[in-house]
C-alpha positions as CSV (number, residue, x, y, z in Angstrom):
1,X,11.9,-6.1,9.8
2,X,13.3,-6.9,6.4
3,X,10.6,-7.1,3.4
4,X,10.2,-10.4,2.1
5,X,11.9,-10.8,-1.5
6,X,8.8,-12.3,-2.9
7,X,6.7,-8.9,-1.7
8,X,9.5,-6.4,-3.6
9,X,9.3,-7.0,-7.0
10,X,5.3,-7.0,-7.2
11,X,5.0,-4.1,-5.1
12,X,7.4,-2.1,-7.1
13,X,5.9,-3.2,-10.5
14,X,2.4,-2.5,-9.1
15,X,3.5,1.0,-7.6
16,X,5.1,1.7,-11.1
17,X,1.9,1.0,-13.0
18,X,-0.3,2.9,-10.5
19,X,1.9,6.1,-10.8
20,X,1.5,5.8,-14.5
21,X,-2.2,5.2,-14.5
22,X,-2.6,8.3,-11.8
23,X,-0.6,10.8,-13.7
24,X,-2.2,10.0,-16.9
25,X,-6.0,10.0,-15.7
26,X,-5.7,11.6,-12.3
27,X,-7.3,8.6,-10.9
28,X,-6.2,5.2,-9.1
29,X,-8.9,2.9,-10.4
30,X,-10.3,-0.1,-8.5
31,X,-9.4,-2.6,-11.3
32,X,-6.1,-2.1,-10.6
33,X,-6.1,-1.7,-6.8
34,X,-8.3,-4.4,-5.3
35,X,-6.8,-7.5,-7.3
36,X,-3.5,-6.5,-5.6
37,X,-5.0,-5.8,-2.2
38,X,-6.5,-9.4,-2.5
39,X,-3.2,-10.8,-3.5
40,X,-1.4,-9.3,-0.7
41,X,-3.2,-11.2,1.7
42,X,-2.2,-14.5,-0.2
43,X,1.4,-13.5,-1.1
44,X,3.1,-16.3,0.9
45,X,2.9,-18.8,-2.3
46,X,-0.7,-18.6,-2.6
47,X,-1.1,-20.0,0.8
48,X,-3.0,-18.0,3.7
49,X,-0.4,-18.4,6.6
50,X,-1.2,-17.2,10.1
51,X,1.8,-15.3,10.4
52,X,1.7,-13.6,7.1
53,X,-1.9,-12.8,7.4
54,X,-1.6,-11.1,10.6
55,X,1.2,-9.0,8.9
56,X,-0.8,-8.4,5.9
57,X,-4.0,-7.3,8.1
58,X,-1.7,-5.2,10.1
59,X,-0.3,-3.2,7.0
60,X,-4.0,-2.6,5.9
61,X,-4.9,-1.6,9.5
62,X,-2.1,1.1,9.4
63,X,-2.9,2.1,5.9
64,X,-6.5,2.9,7.0
65,X,-5.6,4.5,10.1
66,X,-3.2,7.1,8.4
67,X,-4.6,7.1,5.3
68,X,-7.9,7.4,6.5
69,X,-7.5,10.4,8.6
70,X,-5.8,12.1,5.6
71,X,-8.8,10.7,3.4
72,X,-10.9,12.3,5.9
73,X,-9.5,15.7,6.1
74,X,-9.5,15.7,2.2
75,X,-5.5,15.6,2.2
76,X,-5.8,12.5,-0.7
77,X,-8.4,10.6,-2.1
78,X,-10.2,7.2,-1.7
79,X,-7.9,5.7,-4.5
80,X,-4.6,6.9,-2.4
81,X,-6.0,5.4,0.6
82,X,-7.0,2.0,-1.1
83,X,-3.5,2.1,-2.9
84,X,-1.8,2.6,0.6
85,X,-3.8,-0.3,2.3
86,X,-2.9,-2.5,-1.0
87,X,0.7,-1.8,-0.3
88,X,0.2,-2.4,3.1
89,X,-0.9,-5.7,2.9
90,X,2.0,-6.9,1.0
91,X,4.7,-5.3,2.9
92,X,3.3,-5.4,6.4
93,X,3.0,-2.7,9.1
94,X,6.8,-2.4,9.8
95,X,7.9,-1.5,6.5
96,X,4.5,0.5,5.7
97,X,5.3,2.8,8.7
98,X,8.9,3.3,7.3
99,X,7.5,4.1,3.7
100,X,4.7,6.5,5.2
101,X,7.4,8.2,7.3
102,X,10.0,8.5,3.9
103,X,7.0,9.7,1.8
104,X,5.7,12.5,4.2
105,X,8.8,13.6,5.0
106,X,10.0,13.8,1.2
107,X,6.7,15.4,0.6
108,X,7.6,18.1,3.1
109,X,10.6,18.8,1.5
110,X,8.9,19.5,-2.0
111,X,6.6,22.1,-0.4
């Protein structure tokens, strides 16, 4: 369940940029998220391989399920949902599940 090293640096760089943009403008714009989401499906050296594609789609589906519920309950915005889906496309459902649990437990500690 290790995240492929090819996905670490783009994901962390993307999240850092998205964080700065979100703090500055209180929005996560589509021009930032959608290209990263599309690239996540092709992150295996530019080739859409069946195994990688399945993991990408699984990550996106998990993000849509979890973040979609929170968005529907107005706990987060659509930009957050798209951001979560983009990250899920890069890291897959296993790593995204861990990230969501870690983020939720960290957020609960701040309250």
